[in-house]
N, C-alpha and C positions, 0 to 999 in steps of 0.2 A: 378626501380622494387618494391624498399625496400619501398617507399611510399605509392604506389598502392596496394601489397598486405596487408600492415596493415591497408588503407580504407578496405579492403574486408575483414579482419578477423575480424576486429571491427564491420561493417557493416552487413557482410551477413553470415560469418561461426558461429561468436560468438557476437551476438547482444546483449544480455543481460549478461553482467559477473556474474559467481555466479548461473545462471540458470542450471541445468544440463538436462532439458527436452525440451530444444528448438525447436526439431524436430516436439514434438506432439502440439506446441503453435499454435492456430490461431488466424491470426487477422481480424478484422471487419472493412472492408474499404468497403465505395460504389465504384460506376466505374470511379469516378474520383481522386481516391486515398485517399479520407479524410476518416477517421477515424469516423465509426458510432459509436453514443453513445448510450446510454439507461436510461432508469431509474430504480431506486430502484427498484420497483414495477413489471416493464418489464423483470428485472433479476429474480427477485424470481418465476413469472411466467414461463419463460424460463428454468428453473429447469427441470422439469416434461416434456416437450413440445419437448425436443430434446434429444432421448434417443440413438442417433447415436454418441453423446457427452459423454465422459465419467466424464466430470465435466464441469462447467463455471464457471470462476472466472471475479470480476468486480476489476475496480482502478479508484480513481480520484485526482489530483493534489489538495493542498490548502495551502497557504501559511498562518502561524498560526504565533502568537505572545507567544515567552517563555517567562512565567510569569504571572501578574496579570495584571490587567487591563493598568497599563504604559507600554508600548514595550519595552522590554530587549533588543530583539534581534528575529529576523524574522528565523522560521524553516520552513522548509520544508515538509511536510508532505503526505503520499498517505494514502487515506480512501479505505479501500479494504476489501471485503468480507473473511468470516472465512475462506473459502479454497484457499486464494490465494495462499500461500508459497507451498503449498500441491501441487497445481496446476503447479508449476513453478520448481518442485523438487527440494526446498531450504530448507537445515536442519540449526536449531539455531545453533549459536557460542555459547550460553549459554543461559539457560533459556529454552524456551517454546513458539511458536507459540499461536495464538487465537483457543479457545475451540468452538465450532459451536453455543453454551449456550451466548458466549461473544459477539457473531455478529449475534443475530437474531432479538432480541428487541430493539426497539432504545433506544439510553442511557441510557441500563442498566448495562455496563460494562466498565468502565472508566481505562484500561489496557492499554497499548502499546507496540510496539518493535521497539528496537531503533538502529539504523544502528550502525555498528564496530567505524564511525569517530564520531559519536554522543558521544556516550559510550566514547571516548578518549577525545575528546574536553571536554564534561561538567560535566563527571564523573571520568574524570584524570585514566581511566581505572580500576575504583575499582572493584575488583574481587567479592564484596558483592552490586553489582547492583541492582540483581533481589530483588523487592519488594520495592526499593526506589521510590520517588513520586518526581513529577515536576509538572508544570502547563503549560499549553497550553492555551492562550487565557481565563485565571483565572480559566481554570477546571482542577482538580488535578487526574493525570493519575500514576498508578504504574506501574512501568516497569517488564515484564514478560517473555523479551526476547531481544538479543543481534542478529542480522544477521552477517553470515560470511565477514570477511574483505572487499571479492571480489562482494560481491551482493550490488547494487545500488540501486534496484529498478525494478517495472515493465515496466519503459518506456527507449528507448533505447537512450543512451547519456544522462540521467540524474541522478543526483543521490539525494537521499532521505535521510531526519535525523530521521523522526518517520514514523512508521507505526501504524494506526489506525483503529478499527474494522469501517466499513464505518455509523454504527449503530450510533455511536457517533456525526455524523452531525449536528444535531438540538443542542445540547449542546454546540457544540463549535461555530455553528455563530445560535444564534435563530430565524433570520430573514429569514432563509432557509426555505423550503416546499421541499426538494429533499427526503424525505422519504415518503411524502402522495400525490405528484401528478405525474400523467404519460407522461404530459408534461414539467417535469423539468428533462432533460435528462444529465447528466453532468458525466455518468460514461461511461468508454471502458472496452468492455469485451476482 
Protein backbone atom coordinates (compact mmCIF):
# COMPACT_ATOMS: atom_id res chain seq x y z
CA UNK A 1 0.00 0.00 0.00
CA UNK A 2 2.80 2.41 0.84
CA UNK A 3 4.49 1.89 -2.52
CA UNK A 4 1.24 2.29 -4.46
CA UNK A 5 0.23 5.41 -2.54
CA UNK A 6 3.72 6.92 -2.96
CA UNK A 7 3.53 6.35 -6.70
CA UNK A 8 -0.01 7.81 -6.91
CA UNK A 9 1.02 10.83 -4.90
CA UNK A 10 4.05 11.48 -7.11
CA UNK A 11 2.43 10.72 -10.47
CA UNK A 12 -1.16 11.84 -10.01
CA UNK A 13 -1.70 13.99 -6.94
CA UNK A 14 1.53 16.00 -7.06
CA UNK A 15 3.21 15.40 -10.44
CA UNK A 16 5.31 18.59 -10.43
CA UNK A 17 6.90 19.33 -7.05
CA UNK A 18 6.80 23.00 -6.13
CA UNK A 19 3.97 23.83 -8.55
CA UNK A 20 1.09 25.51 -6.74
CA UNK A 21 -1.48 25.49 -9.55
CA UNK A 22 -1.41 21.91 -10.98
CA UNK A 23 -5.21 21.68 -11.31
CA UNK A 24 -5.16 24.54 -13.78
CA UNK A 25 -2.54 22.95 -16.03
CA UNK A 26 -3.41 21.35 -19.34
CA UNK A 27 -1.05 19.01 -21.14
CA UNK A 28 -1.23 18.85 -24.92
CA UNK A 29 -1.24 15.23 -26.03
CA UNK A 30 -2.60 13.54 -29.12
CA UNK A 31 -4.91 10.50 -29.10
CA UNK A 32 -1.92 8.14 -28.70
CA UNK A 33 -0.74 9.89 -25.52
CA UNK A 34 2.24 11.53 -27.20
CA UNK A 35 2.99 15.14 -26.30
CA UNK A 36 2.07 17.54 -29.09
CA UNK A 37 4.91 19.92 -29.78
CA UNK A 38 4.79 23.41 -31.21
CA UNK A 39 7.09 25.98 -32.75
CA UNK A 40 8.07 29.32 -31.23
CA UNK A 41 6.09 31.14 -33.95
CA UNK A 42 2.97 29.03 -33.36
CA UNK A 43 3.21 29.73 -29.63
CA UNK A 44 3.28 33.46 -30.31
CA UNK A 45 0.21 33.14 -32.55
CA UNK A 46 -1.77 31.00 -30.08
CA UNK A 47 -1.68 33.56 -27.28
CA UNK A 48 -4.25 35.72 -29.06
CA UNK A 49 -6.23 32.89 -30.63
CA UNK A 50 -7.23 30.96 -27.50
CA UNK A 51 -9.19 33.38 -25.27
CA UNK A 52 -10.57 30.53 -23.13
CA UNK A 53 -7.08 29.99 -21.66
CA UNK A 54 -5.82 32.51 -19.14
CA UNK A 55 -2.27 31.97 -20.39
CA UNK A 56 -0.13 29.53 -22.33
CA UNK A 57 3.50 28.76 -21.53
CA UNK A 58 6.06 26.70 -23.42
CA UNK A 59 9.12 24.75 -22.44
CA UNK A 60 11.91 22.80 -24.10
CA UNK A 61 14.68 20.61 -22.70
CA UNK A 62 18.26 21.23 -23.76
CA UNK A 63 21.61 19.83 -22.60
CA UNK A 64 24.29 22.53 -22.51
CA UNK A 65 27.95 22.79 -21.56
CA UNK A 66 28.85 24.74 -18.46
CA UNK A 67 31.82 26.96 -19.28
CA UNK A 68 33.53 27.96 -22.50
CA UNK A 69 34.08 25.85 -25.59
CA UNK A 70 35.81 23.04 -23.72
CA UNK A 71 33.16 21.04 -21.96
CA UNK A 72 33.54 21.34 -18.20
CA UNK A 73 30.22 19.79 -17.16
CA UNK A 74 26.81 19.06 -18.59
CA UNK A 75 23.93 21.24 -17.51
CA UNK A 76 20.30 20.33 -17.97
CA UNK A 77 18.44 23.42 -19.05
CA UNK A 78 14.84 24.27 -19.73
CA UNK A 79 14.22 26.97 -22.33
CA UNK A 80 10.94 28.61 -21.36
CA UNK A 81 8.53 31.41 -22.16
CA UNK A 82 8.52 34.56 -20.00
CA UNK A 83 5.33 33.49 -18.21
CA UNK A 84 6.46 29.92 -17.45
CA UNK A 85 6.87 30.35 -13.69
CA UNK A 86 3.70 32.44 -13.35
CA UNK A 87 1.60 29.79 -15.13
CA UNK A 88 2.96 27.12 -12.77
CA UNK A 89 2.37 29.33 -9.73
CA UNK A 90 6.01 29.20 -8.63
CA UNK A 91 7.59 32.05 -6.66
CA UNK A 92 11.36 32.59 -6.60
CA UNK A 93 13.31 31.65 -3.49
CA UNK A 94 15.67 34.50 -4.25
CA UNK A 95 15.74 37.23 -6.87
CA UNK A 96 13.09 37.23 -9.58
CA UNK A 97 11.90 35.42 -12.67
CA UNK A 98 11.91 36.68 -16.29
CA UNK A 99 10.35 39.96 -17.33
CA UNK A 100 8.34 39.87 -20.55
CA UNK A 101 10.88 42.03 -22.42
CA UNK A 102 13.67 39.58 -21.53
CA UNK A 103 11.98 36.72 -23.35
CA UNK A 104 10.42 38.21 -26.47
CA UNK A 105 13.31 39.32 -28.72
CA UNK A 106 15.70 36.56 -29.82
CA UNK A 107 19.09 36.75 -28.12
CA UNK A 108 18.37 40.00 -26.30
CA UNK A 109 18.57 38.97 -22.64
CA UNK A 110 21.27 36.54 -21.44
CA UNK A 111 19.68 36.07 -18.02
CA UNK A 112 19.19 32.83 -16.11
CA UNK A 113 17.15 31.44 -13.27
CA UNK A 114 19.05 28.69 -11.52
CA UNK A 115 17.73 25.77 -9.50
CA UNK A 116 18.31 25.59 -5.77
CA UNK A 117 20.52 22.53 -6.33
CA UNK A 118 22.62 24.31 -9.01
CA UNK A 119 23.01 27.28 -6.64
CA UNK A 120 24.27 24.99 -3.87
CA UNK A 121 26.57 22.95 -6.14
CA UNK A 122 28.07 25.70 -8.32
CA UNK A 123 27.83 28.81 -6.16
CA UNK A 124 28.13 27.08 -2.77
CA UNK A 125 24.85 28.64 -1.65
CA UNK A 126 26.35 32.14 -1.74
CA UNK A 127 23.80 34.70 -0.54
CA UNK A 128 25.02 37.19 -3.19
CA UNK A 129 24.36 34.88 -6.16
CA UNK A 130 21.97 37.34 -7.83
CA UNK A 131 24.00 39.25 -10.41
CA UNK A 132 26.76 36.66 -10.66
CA UNK A 133 27.70 35.38 -14.10
CA UNK A 134 28.46 31.98 -15.59
CA UNK A 135 28.80 30.58 -19.10
CA UNK A 136 26.69 28.05 -20.96
CA UNK A 137 27.97 26.94 -24.39
CA UNK A 138 30.36 29.91 -24.20
CA UNK A 139 27.54 32.47 -23.71
CA UNK A 140 27.72 34.56 -20.53
CA UNK A 141 24.53 34.59 -18.43
CA UNK A 142 23.62 36.69 -15.40
CA UNK A 143 21.78 35.01 -12.53
CA UNK A 144 18.51 36.84 -11.80
CA UNK A 145 16.76 34.26 -9.63
CA UNK A 146 16.84 30.97 -7.75
CA UNK A 147 13.95 28.51 -7.72
CA UNK A 148 12.62 27.06 -4.45
CA UNK A 149 14.25 23.77 -3.36
CA UNK A 150 11.20 21.64 -4.17
CA UNK A 151 10.78 22.96 -7.73
CA UNK A 152 12.50 20.78 -10.35
CA UNK A 153 11.03 22.07 -13.60
CA UNK A 154 8.09 21.61 -15.91
CA UNK A 155 8.58 17.95 -16.80
CA UNK A 156 7.33 15.21 -14.51
CA UNK A 157 10.18 13.40 -12.67
CA UNK A 158 13.00 15.37 -14.33
CA UNK A 159 15.20 17.90 -12.54
CA UNK A 160 16.73 20.88 -14.33
CA UNK A 161 19.75 22.99 -13.39
CA UNK A 162 18.96 26.25 -15.18
CA UNK A 163 15.98 27.98 -16.77
CA UNK A 164 16.61 30.31 -19.70
CA UNK A 165 14.43 32.44 -21.95
CA UNK A 166 13.51 30.42 -25.05
CA UNK A 167 14.66 33.43 -27.07
CA UNK A 168 18.27 32.54 -26.18
CA UNK A 169 18.12 29.31 -28.21
CA UNK A 170 19.94 30.63 -31.27
CA UNK A 171 22.78 32.21 -29.25
CA UNK A 172 23.30 28.94 -27.38
CA UNK A 173 23.14 26.75 -30.49
CA UNK A 174 23.83 29.00 -33.52
CA UNK A 175 22.92 26.25 -36.01
CA UNK A 176 19.32 26.02 -34.78
CA UNK A 177 16.44 27.69 -36.57
CA UNK A 178 13.81 27.00 -33.93
CA UNK A 179 12.84 30.64 -33.48
CA UNK A 180 12.40 31.28 -37.22
CA UNK A 181 10.62 28.30 -38.75
CA UNK A 182 7.17 26.89 -38.01
CA UNK A 183 8.19 23.37 -39.03
CA UNK A 184 10.81 23.29 -36.26
CA UNK A 185 8.60 22.23 -33.31
CA UNK A 186 10.71 21.45 -30.21
CA UNK A 187 8.47 23.16 -27.61
CA UNK A 188 5.84 21.61 -25.35
CA UNK A 189 2.93 23.71 -24.10
